[in-house]
N, C-alpha and C positions, 0 to 999 in steps of 0.2 A: 536763782538758779545755781546749782552746784554740780560738780563732778568729783568722783573720788580720784585720788592719785593713781590708783590702779587702773582706772578707766583711761586716763591719759597715757600711762605707760604702755597699755595694750594697743593704743592706736597711733602713737608717735611714729613717724616715718612709714606709716601704713595708710592712714587717712588724714592725719594731722601733720602739717608742715609749717614752715616759716615763709613769709613773703619776702621778696627781694629787698624791700625797703628796711627790713630789720637790720640792726647792727649785728656784728659778730658776737659770739659768746665771749664774755670778758671776765667772768667771775673767777677768782683764784680758789685754790683748794680750801683755804680757810673759810671762805664765804659759803662754799658748798657744805662743809661740816656744820657751820652755824645754822644753815637752813634746816638740816635734818634735826639738829638739836632743838630748834624752835618748834618744829612739828611734833616731836615726841613730848614736848612740854605743853603742847596745845596753845602756843603763842600764835597770834594772827600773822599771816605772811602776805596779805594783799590779794586782790582779785586778778583773775586771768581774763583777758578780753579776746574773744574769738571772732574771726570774720568768716561767716558761712558763705562760701564761694558759689556764685551762680554758675551753672554749667556752661552757659553761653560765654562766660568771661574767662574760661580756663586758659585759652591761648593768649590772653592779653597781658600776662605778667610772668615773671620768673618766680619760682618757688624753690625752697632749699630744705635739705634734711637737717634735723637736729643732730648735734654731735653726740656720738656714743663713746668713742675712744679718742681722747683729747690730749694734744700736746700742751700741757699746762706750764710752759716755760718760754722765755724769750729767745733762748738759744736755738739755733737751727740744728735739728736732729739728723742723724745719718739715715740713709735710705732704708735699712731694715726696720727702723722705728716708723718711718713714714709709710711703710707698707701696711702697718696695722693701726696707726694713730693719725688723726687728721689735725692739721693746723687751723683749718677753718671749715665752715659749712660747705657741703657739696650740693650742687644743683640737682633737683629731682629729675629722674629719668624714668620713663615707662610707667608712671603712676599719675592719677588725677586727684589732686587735693580736694577734700570736702571742707576742711577747716584750716584756716591759717591763723596763727597766733600773732596779734599785733600789740599785745602788752602782756608781759609775764614770761617772756622767752627765757630770761636768765634763770628764773626759778624752775620752770619746767625742764630746761636743759640740765640744770644741776641735779634734779631728781632723776632724770634719765641716766646721766653719767654715774650717779651714786648707786643706782640699783642695777641697771643693765650693763654698764660699761666700766670705764676706768680712765686713768690719766697716766701720762709718762712725764718724768721730770729729769733734768740734768743734775747729777750728783757729783760732778768732778771737782767742784771748787774752782777757785780763781786760777786761771792760767793753764788749765788742762784743755786739750782739744775737744771741742763739742761734737766733732764728726766721728768720734770713736765710740763704738757701741757700749764698751765697758763703763762709760761714764753716764749711762742712762739707766733708769729703772722704771718698770711698770708698777703702778700702784692701784689698789682698789679701796673704796671707802669701807671702813670696818667699824663695828661697834664693839665695845668692851662688854662681853656677856656677864662679867662679874661686877659691873657697875650699875647700881640701882639706888635711887634716893630713899627707898623705903627699907633698905637692908643696911644696917649700921654695923659693920664688922671692922676690926682693926686691920685685917689683911686684904680688904677690897677697897675700891675707890669710893664707894658710897654715893655715887651719882652717875648719870649718863655720861658717856664719853664717845665721841665719834672722831676718828682720825683716818687719813689716808695712810695705808701701810704698804710697803714694798711686798710684792708677791714672789720675788726672786727672778722676775723676768728681766732679761738683758743683763745689766751689771750689778743689780742690787741683791742683797741677801733677803730671804723670805722672813718677813716680820709678822706674818699672820700666825694665829694660834696662841699658845700659852707663853707668858713671859712674866718676869718679876721685876718690879721697880722698887728697890729697897726691900721692904717687907710686904709690899702691895702686890697682890696677884691680879693679872689681867688675862683675859681670853678673847683675843681679837678675831672676830668672824666677819667676813665680807657681808654687808647688808643684803647684797643680791642673793645670798644663800636662802633667804626667806621668800624669794620670789621665783616662781616657776616660769621663767621667761624663755624666749627663743635665743639660742646661742648667737644668732646673727643680729639680735636686737630688734624688737618690735614684732608683735604677733597678736592677732585678735584672740588667741587661745591662752595667753599668759594669765596666771592666777597667783593669788597670795596663798602661801602655805598655811594650813590650819590643822587642828586636831592631831592625828597620829603622824602625818607628814611633818608637821612642825616639831613634834617631840623627837622624832627620829633624827632630824638634823641637829637639834640641840644636844641630844644624848651622844651623838657621835663626836661632837666637839669636846664635850666634857669628858667622855670616856677615854679619848685618845690623848688628853692633856697629861703631861707628867707632873701631877699635882703634889706627889709625896704627902698625901693627906689621908687621914683615917676615913672610914666609911661615913661617919656622921658629918664631917666637914665636906666631903664630896657630895653628900646628899643636899646639904645646905647651899653649896655652890651651884648645884644643878637647879635648885629652886629659884635662885637669883637669875640664872641664865634663862629659865623659862619665862620669868616675869619680864625681863628685858625683851626677849623675842616677841612675847605677846603684845607689849607696848609698841613695838615697831610695826607689827602687822596691823594693829588697830589705830594707833595715833599717827602713823606715817603713811603706810601703804594704803590704808583704807580711810584716810582723812578726807573730809569733804572740802574741796577748794571752791571758794566763791568764784562764780563765772559770769561774765557779761558776754553778750553776743550781739553782733551787728550783721546785717546783710546788705549794707549800703553798696552802691556802685563803686567800681575801682577808683574812679576819679576823686572820690571823697575820702578814700582810705589814707592817703598821705597826710591830709589835714587832721584826721582823727588821730593818726599815729603821733604827729607833732604835738598836738595838744595834750595827749596822754603823757608823753615823755618830756615835755617842757616843765612839768611840775616837779619841784624839788631839784636836786643836783645830779640826777641820774637819768639818762646817760650823759656822757661828756659831749661838749659841743662838736668835736670832730666826728663823733659817731652820728650825731644828728645830721651833719652836713652830708655824710656818706648816705644816710637814709634818704635824704632829700634827692640826691643824685640818682639813687637806685629807684626811686619812685617815678623818675621822669626819663632819664637817659636811655634805658633799654627799650623804651616805647616810642622813640623818635619816628616820625613818619618816613624819613629817608632811610632806606635799608642800610646804605653804606655809612650812615652816621650813628647807627645804634651802638651803644657802648654799655658794657656791664662793668661799671667802675670798680666794684668789689673784686672781681676776678682780675682785672687789669692791674689794679694796685697791688694785689697779692703777688702777681708775677714780678712786678717791679721790686717789691720788697725782697723777694728771693734773689733777683738779679743783683741788686745793689749790695745786699749782704755778702754775696760771694765776691763781688768786684771791689768792695771797700770794707774788708774785714776789720780795719782799725775802728770803725764806727758801727760794727755789727749790731750791738745791743741798742743803739739809738735809732736805727732805721726802722720805722714803723708807719702805720697808716696816717697817724697824725701829721707826720712830715709831709707826705704827698698831698694831703688835704689842705694843710696850711699853705703850701706852695701854690696850690690851685686857687685858694682864696686870695692870696697876695696878688696873683696875676690879674685879678679884676678889681683890685683896690679895696678888699675887705679882709676880715680876719675871723678867727674862730671864737667870736664872742657870741653869747646867746642872743644878745640884742641885735647883732648883725644878722644872725641866721634867721631870726623871725621875719626879717624884711627881704630875704632872698626869694624873688619870684621867678616865674618861668623864663622871663627875659634874661635875668642874671644867670640862671642855669644854662641857658643857651650860650651866653658869653663865655662861661667856664668851658663848655664843650668845645667851642671854637678855639679856645686856647690850647686844649689838648690836641685838637686835630690839625692845628697850624703846622705846616710842613715845609714852608717855602725855603728856609735857609739850607736845608739838607737835600742833596741831590739823591734821588732813588733810595730814599730812606724808608725805614719801616713806619707803620702807622704810629702816630704820636711822637715821631722822631725828635722834633725840635723841643717839645716839652721835656722829654726824657734827657736829651743831650745837654740841655741848659743846666739841669740839676746835676748831671754827671760832671760838668765843668766845675760846678761849685765844690763838689767833693774833691775833685782832682786838685783844685787850687789850695784848699785847706790842708789836705793830706801831704801834698808835695812841699808845703811850707813847713812841715814837721809838727804841726799842732795835732794833739791827740785828745780823745774825749775826756780824759781826766783834767785837762786844762779848760776846754771849751765844750761843755755838754749842753749848751743852749742851742738846740736844733733850729730855732727860727733863723739863726744866722745863715744856715744852709738855704732855707727858703728865700732869704733876702738876696743871697748871692745868685740863686737860681733866677730871680727876677732880673738882676743885673745882666746876666748872660742872655736871657730870653729877650730882653728889650734891646740888646746890643749884639746882633748876630755876628758882627765883625770882631768882637772882643775875643782874645785868645787866652789860653792858660799859659801866660808868658811870665818871665822873671818879674816884670814890672807889676803884674797883677798878683803874683804870689807874695811879693814884698809889700805891696799896698795892703792886701788883706791881712798879712801877718802883723803889720804895724797897727792896722785898725783894731784887730783883736787884742794886741798888746795894750793899746790905750784903753780899750774897754775893760780889760782885766785890771789895769792900774786903778781904775775908779770903781770897779764893780763891788768890791768888798765894802765900800763906804757909801756909795751912791746908787747901787743896784742899776748899773748901766745895761748889763746883759739881761734885759727883761723882755717879755712879750710886748709890753707897751712901747718901749723904745724901738724894737724891731718893726712894729706896726707903723710907727711914724717914719722911720727910715725907708720902709717899703714905699710909702706914699711919695716921699721925696724922690726916690729912684725912678718911679713911674713917670715923673714929670721932668726928670733930669735930661738935659741934652748935651752930649759930649761934643768936644771939638773934633769934627770929622777930618781935620787936616793932620791930626796926631793919632798915634795908636791909642785905642780906648783902654783906659785904666780905671779900675774901681775907685770911686771918689770918696775914700774913707775920711779924709780931712774935711771935705764938704759936709758929710753926714754929721760929724761932730759939731761943726759950726752951725748947722741948721737947727740943732737942739741947744746951742750955746753951752756945750759941755766942755769943761777944761779942768785940769787938776790944780790944786793949790800946792804951795811949797810943803805944807804939812802933810798932805796926801802922799807926796813922793817920799818924804822922810820916813813915814810909817811903813810904806811898802818896802823900801830898801832895808830898813831895820829888821823886818820880819821875813824877808825872802830866804828860803832854804831849799836845797835840792835833795830830795829823799830817795831818788832812784839812781840806778847805775847809769853812767854816761853812755852815750851812743844812741842807737835807735831803740824805742821811739824817741825823737829828739826832745820835744818839749812836753813834759809831763807834770809840771808844777806851775800853778797860776802866777804867783808873784815873781818867780824866776823868769817866766815867759814875758811878763810885763816889763821887767827891768831890762833884760838883755834885748828884748824885741825893740825897745825904744832907744837903745844905743845904736842908732841906725847905721853909723859909719862902720860898725864891726862886720856887717854883712853886705855892704854896698861898695866897698873899696875895691873888691876883686871883680874883674869883668868876666871871669870864667865860671863863676858859681852863683847860685841863687840861695835864698834862705834855706830851702829844703836840703841843701848840700852841707849844712853845718851841724855840728854836734855841740851839746853843752859839755864843756870840759872843765875839770878841776885844775886850776893853775898849779897849786901844790897837790900832787896826786893823793887820792885817798889812801893808797897803799903805803904812803910815807907818813901817815899820821903819827905813829909812835916815834919815828925819828924826829919829826918836827917838834913834838912835845918835849922830847929829851933835850933838844937844842935850846929850847926856850925855858924849860923848867916848869911848864904848866900845860894843861890840855888846851889844844887849839881846835875850834870848830871849823873843819875844812868844807862843810856844806853851806857856809854863809855865802851870800851873793858876792862879797868881796873876793872870794876865791873862785868865782865862776866866770867863764868867758865863752865866746863862740869861736870855734875853729872848724875849718872844712873837715869832713869825715876822714879823708885820706891823710891829711896832715896830723890829725889827732891820733889816729890808730897806727900809722906807719912811721911817722917821724918823731912826734912828741912821746907817745906811749906813756910810761910812768917815770920819765926822767924828771930830775929837779928842773924847775923853770929856768934857772940861770944857765944850766948846762945845755939844754936843747936850743935855747935862744942864741947861745954863742955859736952853735953849729949851723944856724941858718944864714949867717952873714949879717953885716951891720944894717943894710937897707931893709931886708925882710924883717929882721928882729925889731927894728925901729917902727916899722909899719904895724906889726902885731901889737906892740905895746901902745902905740898911739890910738889905734881904732878901738882897742879894748879898754881904754882909759886906765892904763897902768899909772900909778903914782911915781914920783921921782925917788924911789927907794929900790935898791938892788934886791931882787927876789931870791935871796939866799935863805937856807933853813932858819938861821937865827933871826931873820927879819920877818918871818911869816906873819906873826901877830900884828906888827906895825904895818906891814904891807897891806894886809886885808882891811884893817881899819881905815887906813889912808885911802885905799881904793874906794871903799864905800862912801867916804866923804866926797871924793872926786866924782863918783857916779851921781851922787845926789845933786851936787852943784851943776853937773852937766844937764841932768834932766830938768832941773828947775829953770836953768837958763834957756833951755830949748822949748819947754812945753807950758810953763806957767806964764799966763798973760799978765 
């Protein structure tokens, strides 16, 4: 059995939809481009599996629209973008599906986006605000009309080329139409120009352009291009353009897609879906878990316990991204699904997912619904609040994603707070978590401590851990390391200290380099001697200010690296910015008074060398040796 691409495009979001158990659309723009390239070259792309829905079962499941206008970026776009482009599939309203796609969603949705719709992407680069419209651009999938493998010219590409090009929408310049790359001519035309579709996307009356209609579209593109070419060259380029256009209509839009069909009862569809998608490495395990939950949770017998996990998680993603912008790019579905799995003692392993039955899915649902510790809270309040506490603890300790981008740590902390309702985001917990992360970073480069496997083991330990109820509940970081028999060697510490550098400006965000975080985080006395502050109130400070680098080098007669760990210390934000500033270390320490100056030097492991400009090199080297000895004495068994 087969259907043409044009048949699917005509019926998508009209008669053909997606079942709720399907994962979200996840292909990136390059994958979409490669799909069209495969079709035009007549490469196989795999079969589509349809579920022909029985009329009696229509009310028994959730169905979703295919994406037409798609946000193909991890950044959260501003509202004007979201008014036209979707982050995820929307639930079907006022239509009755006849066919649901249970395998082949990514390919069909890519075809739909490439022909009928478009994408939007963030183009602001690093550090620009993603909520400003000028940093977004709308793109459509284009084909180079001057690129065909059977036409070998020095001034054309000589092969098919598909690329998403900016249309000038929002903040991007229009990249469609004629362009030159060196001596090579390109004529970029949206693929959708060869398809007579509905402007709203999806219509039973859509058709592929042929004959005169096809020629008119191609002629317009060639005639309006500023080619600066003679008539013969223009004629040859038009011939190439027509060849490309005809290949798209015949090889892409009218290609026959292999199609399988089933009319099994709804109860069998989740198993069929799982078996189809467990083959190979696609989709990812967290997507399969979401599909399992979607196949079961929305159909719970108890009305007040029906949950649409896809929509709920997306709401949480939006909420957490706004609340914790420091980790905006790392907050995704995988995080919430891993946290869900951790709470029932499993993880996102394919072997684990295959054994998750309805009883285990019921247990997961109970974890979401558990609301006891929160008075008059929203639905799912304790599940959400526990993960919020995890984020607050990490962020208030000053750790940023460039240091710790292993998101299972957040799921691990979520389990800690979920299992221990009386635990607070206290100084003690911030400092315990900070030191736990610092120890992990110390060993991670050489022993891969921050891994999914280790977090999985620690999760199991936490679920069985029983705190002393007579004391404030503190995250048991030391016990977790002991449970895995993990400890550094003296050589590990020497290597980290020797390589630790600080490449960012001091101040917020506080900890942005892994080795620096590991070393300073493990000099515990530097941030626990003051009773008025916690680790999140400290800055990484250059003892000899970076602004004094030239003066230091002149005093010594050689260049001094002031980003070495020997020149870095922890200081409270206020002291660093308002008292020390860019003064020489011996000057500002003299201003503090003997007792405070002595404390600063002691807790930050100053060597017995006066920190004057001419002593900078000797001071930094001696301090690194002293830090190394301190860490070895404290942490090496």
